[in-house]
Residue, then its C-alpha position, 0 to 999 in steps of 0.5 A: m500500500e505504501e508504494e501505491e501511496r507514493k505513486c499517488m503523491r508523485r502524480e499529485a506533485i507532478a500535476a501541481c507542478s504542471e498547474i504552476m507552470e501553466e499558470e506562469e505561462r498564462k501570466c507571461m502571455r498576459r504581460e506580453a499582451i499588455a506590453a504590446c497593447m501599451q506599445c500600440i497606444l504609445d505609437h498611436l499617440s505619437s503619430f496622432l500628435k504629429e498629425l494634430p500637434n495642438c489636439t486635446y486628450e479627448q480628441w485623441i481618445l475619440k480617434l483611438h477609441p471611438d466606441n467609448a464616446n457618446d453620440k456627440h462626437h461631431s460637436n465641439i464637446a467631446n464626451i468620453d467614457h469616465r474610465f479615461y479620467v480615473e486616477e489609474s487610467d493608462h491612457r491618461l497617464i500616457w497622455n500626461e507623460n507625453m505632455d511633460t516630455l513635450a514641455t521640456g526644454n526651451i520651446p515656445n509652446r511649453i505652457s500649451f503642453l503643460s496646460r493640456k495635462v488631464k487631471s483625474r476626476f475619479k479615484h476608481g472606475a465608478p463615478 
């Protein structure tokens, strides 16, 4: 019976190791997907700012994620999903970092970049 118990424990240990390895692989794939997504957002912002250097955060979000805007996207008032204004919003943080970077140095429109930084309106995802 002891031999059978050892075999059973060995199978359980192998199964546990296999589960751990699969979980680590899933985590790695998730990290790679997030990094690729962030790179897409950064690339889009870079090309958008080249195309429209005086744009606003809302204009960029409307272009990047038109599905996250209300039906008033043809008006002068951009109304985008509140999640783009939460404190930890990746889009808002990326935008603000870019505005800080563009404002460095002795450039004539430095104040323009700094004034376009977006403040968080919500601490968390729900208004």
